[in-house]
C-alpha positions as CSV (number, residue, x, y, z in Angstrom):
1,M,-106.1,-158.3,62.0
2,T,-105.7,-162.0,63.0
3,T,-108.0,-162.9,65.9
4,T,-108.9,-166.2,67.4
5,Q,-112.3,-167.0,66.5
6,P,-115.1,-169.9,67.4
7,A,-115.3,-172.4,64.7
8,P,-117.8,-171.7,61.9
9,P,-121.0,-173.3,61.4
10,P,-121.6,-175.8,59.2
11,S,-122.9,-172.9,56.2
12,M,-120.0,-170.9,56.5
13,R,-117.4,-173.6,56.6
14,L,-119.3,-175.2,53.6
15,R,-118.9,-171.9,51.8
16,E,-115.3,-171.2,52.9
17,L,-114.5,-174.6,51.2
18,A,-116.5,-173.6,48.1
19,F,-114.3,-170.5,48.1
20,G,-110.4,-173.0,48.3
21,A,-109.6,-172.3,45.0
22,A,-109.2,-168.6,46.2
23,C,-106.9,-169.5,49.0
24,A,-104.9,-171.6,46.5
25,A,-104.5,-168.8,44.1
26,A,-103.8,-166.5,46.9
27,L,-100.7,-168.8,48.1
28,R,-99.8,-168.8,44.1
29,A,-99.9,-165.2,43.8
30,A,-97.8,-164.4,46.7
31,A,-95.5,-167.4,45.8
32,R,-94.8,-165.5,42.4
33,L,-94.9,-162.1,43.6
34,G,-91.9,-162.8,46.0
35,V,-94.0,-161.4,48.9
36,A,-92.3,-163.7,51.7
37,D,-88.6,-163.1,50.4
38,A,-89.4,-159.0,50.7
39,L,-91.0,-159.6,54.3
40,G,-88.1,-160.0,56.7
41,D,-87.5,-160.3,60.5
42,Q,-89.4,-157.0,61.3
43,P,-93.3,-156.4,60.5
44,L,-93.7,-153.9,57.1
45,A,-96.1,-152.0,55.8
46,V,-98.0,-152.6,53.2
47,E,-96.7,-149.7,50.8
48,D,-93.1,-150.6,51.9
49,I,-93.8,-154.3,50.6
50,A,-95.7,-153.1,47.7
51,A,-92.9,-150.8,46.6
52,A,-90.1,-154.3,47.0
53,V,-92.5,-156.8,44.8
54,K,-93.8,-153.8,42.3
55,T,-97.6,-154.1,43.2
56,E,-100.4,-151.5,44.0
57,P,-100.4,-151.1,47.8
58,G,-104.3,-151.7,48.2
59,P,-104.7,-155.1,46.0
60,L,-101.4,-156.3,47.8
61,R,-103.2,-155.3,51.5
62,R,-106.5,-157.5,50.2
63,L,-104.2,-160.4,49.1
64,L,-102.5,-160.3,52.4
65,R,-105.8,-160.3,54.7
66,A,-107.1,-163.3,52.3
67,L,-103.8,-165.2,53.4
68,S,-103.6,-163.8,57.0
69,C,-107.1,-165.6,57.8
70,Y,-105.3,-168.9,57.4
71,G,-102.3,-168.3,58.8
72,V,-100.0,-167.1,56.2
73,F,-98.3,-163.7,57.2
74,A,-100.1,-161.8,60.1
75,E,-101.6,-158.4,60.0
76,R,-100.7,-156.3,63.2
77,P,-102.9,-154.0,65.2
78,D,-101.0,-151.2,63.3
79,G,-101.8,-152.4,60.1
80,T,-98.3,-153.8,59.2
81,F,-97.5,-157.6,58.5
82,A,-95.2,-160.0,60.0
83,H,-94.3,-163.9,59.0
84,T,-95.9,-166.6,60.4
85,D,-94.0,-170.2,60.8
86,V,-96.2,-170.8,57.7
87,S,-95.6,-167.9,55.5
88,R,-91.6,-168.2,56.2
89,L,-92.0,-171.5,54.4
90,L,-92.7,-169.6,51.1
91,R,-89.2,-167.8,51.3
92,E,-86.8,-169.1,48.5
93,D,-83.9,-168.8,51.1
94,D,-85.7,-170.8,53.9
95,P,-84.1,-174.5,54.6
96,N,-87.6,-175.9,54.8
97,S,-89.3,-173.9,51.7
98,L,-92.2,-175.1,50.2
99,R,-92.5,-172.3,47.7
100,A,-91.7,-174.3,44.6
101,I,-94.4,-176.9,46.0
102,A,-96.7,-174.3,46.3
103,L,-96.3,-173.7,43.0
104,W,-96.7,-176.9,41.2
105,C,-99.9,-177.4,43.1
106,T,-101.2,-174.7,41.5
107,E,-99.7,-174.7,37.7
108,P,-101.8,-173.4,34.9
109,W,-103.0,-177.0,33.7
110,T,-104.4,-177.4,37.4
111,W,-107.0,-175.1,36.7
112,D,-108.0,-176.7,33.4
113,A,-108.0,-180.1,35.2
114,W,-109.8,-179.7,38.4
115,P,-113.5,-178.7,36.9
116,K,-113.3,-182.4,35.2
117,L,-113.2,-183.9,38.5
118,D,-116.5,-185.6,38.3
119,E,-115.6,-187.1,34.8
120,A,-112.2,-188.4,36.3
121,V,-114.4,-190.0,39.1
122,R,-117.2,-191.6,36.9
123,T,-114.5,-192.8,34.4
124,G,-111.4,-193.5,36.4
125,R,-109.2,-192.1,34.6
126,N,-107.0,-189.1,33.6
127,V,-108.2,-185.7,32.3
128,V,-105.0,-184.6,30.7
129,E,-105.0,-186.5,27.5
130,E,-108.6,-185.4,26.8
131,L,-107.5,-181.6,27.4
132,Y,-104.3,-181.6,25.8
133,G,-104.2,-184.7,23.4
134,K,-101.2,-186.2,25.0
135,E,-100.0,-187.8,28.1
136,F,-99.1,-185.7,31.0
137,F,-95.3,-185.7,31.2
138,P,-94.9,-185.8,27.2
139,Y,-97.5,-182.2,27.8
140,L,-95.2,-180.9,30.4
141,N,-92.0,-181.7,28.6
142,E,-93.0,-180.6,25.1
143,D,-96.0,-178.0,25.2
144,A,-95.2,-176.3,29.0
145,P,-91.5,-176.2,29.5
146,E,-91.9,-173.7,32.4
147,S,-94.8,-176.0,34.0
148,A,-92.3,-179.0,33.9
149,D,-89.2,-176.5,35.3
150,V,-91.6,-176.0,38.7
151,F,-92.5,-180.0,39.0
152,N,-88.4,-180.5,38.8
153,R,-87.6,-178.2,41.1
154,A,-91.0,-179.2,43.6
155,M,-89.5,-183.1,43.4
156,T,-86.1,-181.8,44.1
157,T,-87.4,-179.8,47.3
158,S,-89.3,-182.8,48.3
159,S,-86.8,-185.1,47.8
160,V,-84.1,-183.4,49.6
161,Q,-86.3,-182.5,52.6
162,S,-87.5,-186.3,52.7
163,A,-84.1,-188.1,51.8
164,Q,-83.0,-187.2,55.2
165,D,-85.5,-188.5,57.1
166,V,-85.5,-191.5,55.0
167,A,-81.6,-191.9,55.7
168,A,-82.0,-191.3,59.5
169,F,-84.9,-193.9,59.7
170,L,-83.6,-196.4,57.3
171,D,-81.0,-199.1,59.4
172,L,-78.8,-200.5,56.9
173,S,-76.0,-201.7,59.2
174,G,-74.1,-204.8,57.8
175,C,-75.3,-204.2,54.1
176,T,-72.8,-203.4,51.5
177,S,-74.8,-202.1,48.5
178,V,-78.4,-199.9,48.2
179,A,-80.5,-199.0,45.0
180,D,-83.0,-196.6,45.1
181,I,-85.2,-197.6,42.2
182,G,-86.7,-194.5,40.3
183,G,-84.8,-192.2,42.9
184,G,-84.8,-189.2,40.9
185,Q,-81.9,-187.4,41.3
186,G,-80.2,-189.2,43.8
187,H,-81.1,-187.5,47.1
188,V,-81.9,-190.4,49.0
189,V,-78.6,-192.6,47.7
190,A,-76.7,-189.6,48.7
191,S,-78.0,-189.1,52.4
192,L,-77.7,-193.3,52.8
193,L,-73.9,-193.0,51.2
194,D,-73.1,-189.9,53.8
195,K,-74.8,-191.9,56.5
196,Y,-72.7,-195.4,56.0
197,P,-69.0,-194.8,54.8
198,G,-68.6,-198.6,53.5
199,L,-71.9,-198.5,51.6
200,H,-72.1,-198.6,47.4
201,G,-75.3,-197.2,45.8
202,T,-77.0,-197.1,42.6
203,L,-79.6,-194.5,41.3
204,L,-81.8,-196.0,38.7
205,D,-84.1,-193.7,36.6
206,L,-85.3,-192.4,33.3
207,P,-82.3,-191.1,31.4
208,R,-83.7,-187.4,31.1
209,V,-84.1,-187.7,35.0
210,V,-80.5,-189.5,36.0
211,E,-78.8,-186.9,33.5
212,N,-79.6,-184.2,36.1
213,A,-78.2,-186.4,39.1
214,V,-77.1,-184.8,42.2
215,P,-73.1,-183.8,41.1
216,R,-71.6,-185.4,44.3
217,L,-72.6,-188.7,42.4
218,R,-71.3,-188.2,39.4
219,T,-67.7,-188.2,38.1
220,G,-65.7,-185.8,40.1
221,G,-68.3,-185.9,42.6
222,D,-67.4,-187.0,46.5
223,L,-69.2,-190.0,46.6
224,A,-68.6,-191.0,43.0
225,D,-66.4,-194.2,43.7
226,R,-69.4,-195.5,46.1
227,A,-72.2,-194.4,43.7
228,Q,-73.3,-195.6,40.0
229,V,-76.2,-194.0,38.1
230,V,-78.1,-196.4,35.8
231,P,-80.9,-194.8,33.1
232,G,-83.4,-197.1,32.5
233,D,-87.2,-197.5,33.1
234,V,-88.1,-199.6,36.2
235,R,-91.3,-200.8,34.9
236,T,-89.2,-202.4,31.7
237,A,-86.5,-204.1,34.1
238,V,-84.2,-203.5,37.0
239,P,-80.5,-204.1,35.8
240,V,-79.3,-203.5,39.1
241,K,-78.1,-205.9,42.0
242,A,-78.2,-205.0,45.5
243,D,-78.6,-205.9,49.3
244,V,-81.5,-203.7,49.7
245,Y,-84.0,-201.7,47.3
246,V,-85.4,-198.4,48.0
247,I,-88.5,-197.5,46.0
248,K,-90.0,-194.3,47.6
249,N,-92.8,-192.4,45.9
250,I,-93.5,-194.0,42.6
251,L,-95.9,-196.8,42.9
252,E,-98.3,-194.1,42.4
253,W,-99.3,-195.1,38.1
254,D,-102.0,-197.9,37.3
255,D,-102.1,-201.1,39.0
256,E,-100.3,-202.9,36.1
257,S,-97.2,-200.3,36.1
258,T,-97.1,-201.2,39.7
259,T,-97.1,-204.8,39.7
260,R,-94.4,-204.8,36.5
261,T,-92.0,-202.8,38.7
262,L,-92.2,-204.6,42.0
263,R,-91.8,-208.1,40.0
264,N,-88.8,-206.5,38.1
265,V,-87.1,-205.7,41.6
266,R,-88.0,-209.2,42.7
267,A,-86.3,-210.6,39.4
268,A,-83.2,-208.3,40.2
269,G,-82.8,-209.0,43.9
270,G,-83.2,-213.2,44.6
271,P,-84.3,-214.7,47.7
272,G,-83.6,-212.9,50.6
273,T,-83.1,-209.1,49.2
274,R,-84.6,-206.6,51.2
275,V,-87.3,-204.3,49.6
276,V,-88.2,-201.1,51.5
277,V,-91.1,-199.3,49.9
278,I,-91.9,-195.8,51.0
279,E,-95.3,-194.0,50.3
280,N,-97.8,-191.3,51.3
281,L,-100.9,-192.9,52.5
282,V,-104.4,-191.7,52.4
283,D,-105.3,-193.1,55.7
284,D,-103.3,-194.0,58.8
285,S,-101.5,-190.7,58.6
286,P,-101.5,-187.1,60.3
287,S,-101.3,-185.3,56.6
288,M,-104.7,-186.7,55.7
289,R,-106.0,-183.5,53.7
290,F,-102.5,-183.1,51.8
291,S,-102.2,-186.6,50.7
292,T,-106.1,-187.0,49.7
293,A,-105.7,-184.0,47.6
294,M,-102.6,-185.2,45.7
295,D,-104.4,-188.4,45.4
296,L,-107.2,-186.5,43.1
297,L,-104.3,-184.8,41.5
298,L,-102.8,-188.0,40.9
299,L,-106.3,-189.4,39.3
300,L,-106.7,-186.1,37.2
301,N,-103.1,-185.8,35.9
302,V,-102.1,-189.8,35.2
303,G,-105.3,-191.7,36.0
304,G,-102.7,-193.2,39.1
305,A,-103.5,-193.1,42.9
306,K,-102.2,-192.7,46.1
307,H,-102.2,-195.7,48.3
308,T,-104.4,-197.1,51.7
309,R,-102.4,-199.4,54.0
310,Q,-104.4,-202.0,52.8
311,S,-103.9,-201.4,49.2
312,M,-100.1,-201.0,49.4
313,V,-99.9,-204.3,51.5
314,D,-102.1,-205.8,48.4
315,R,-100.0,-204.5,46.2
316,L,-96.8,-205.8,47.8
317,T,-98.0,-209.2,48.4
318,E,-99.4,-209.9,44.9
319,A,-96.0,-208.9,43.7
320,G,-94.5,-211.9,45.9
321,L,-93.0,-209.6,48.6
322,V,-93.2,-210.2,52.2
323,I,-93.8,-207.5,54.7
324,D,-91.8,-207.6,57.7
325,D,-92.6,-204.2,59.1
326,I,-94.7,-201.3,58.4
327,S,-93.6,-197.9,60.1
328,P,-94.1,-194.2,59.8
329,V,-90.7,-192.2,58.4
330,N,-92.3,-189.0,59.6
331,P,-95.7,-187.4,59.1
332,Y,-95.7,-187.8,55.6
333,L,-94.4,-191.1,54.8
334,H,-94.5,-194.8,55.4
335,A,-92.0,-197.6,55.4
336,F,-93.1,-201.3,54.2
337,D,-90.0,-203.1,54.9
338,C,-90.4,-206.4,53.1
339,H,-87.8,-209.1,51.7
340,I,-88.3,-211.6,48.8
341,P,-88.7,-215.0,49.6
342,G,-86.7,-218.0,48.7
């Protein structure tokens, strides 16, 4: 059963950290088996959960006990297991579900890449090309379609959840148009159009991405008359004119690609145009453990990096933008509100 324990001594803490892969693997197993979905509002015996998810009761009890040490599920005095606020996030039907993200962070390729972190740190380059003979996204789409699907679902989950926070945060009063640069399926644009009925929005991203734009933005959708979906590579050009450009969670490539994207936005917008860059930071953030882990994963798969507050400032100023304000959007994201100088 789960009990409150004093903080472990350093030697035990290091042992626990060294076994961190076991916790990640347990989360993945629970997500793939659908354990959280099988467990409802009432505690259940392991035998009942096992019957629902088609596993052996003994090994399932071991899995649940391991996870309960981290507050994922709770073991009760009578041996039954119940949900916690954390384990509910593994349910498919939870409005804040993180199941897809838990799977994405533990996909098969990650177990190939993590052991080569020392090599990536030594060279500063990704390890995926050496592992699979091609860049990360071509590998996903050509050789690992199931993993690509998990990636798309995870990014959709993240975008849907953060889009509402971004829309609540951004004040676009007086603006007539907004463009989301590298905006994925368009959840941010849709949320902003909902908030501002007089606003027109443009979604710009790669062709294979925008072909799956949310139906509301496409022909026949309720926002289609105020929305434009444009296929293109933001690192090549930004063929969109808008009062405000939003750039969220894409400036994590190599420095040259980041600089090119920002300069393309500057060229498209012209003097006085507002540019809002929204990113996870690896400092000055309550989500440091998550952000720094994602930073290392970016190094492994694409050779990219999450930013510190200062590195983001440096990239923006080097690209010729003037930073007017830096504010937290939520515990995970910061907004750099900028304008293009005359």
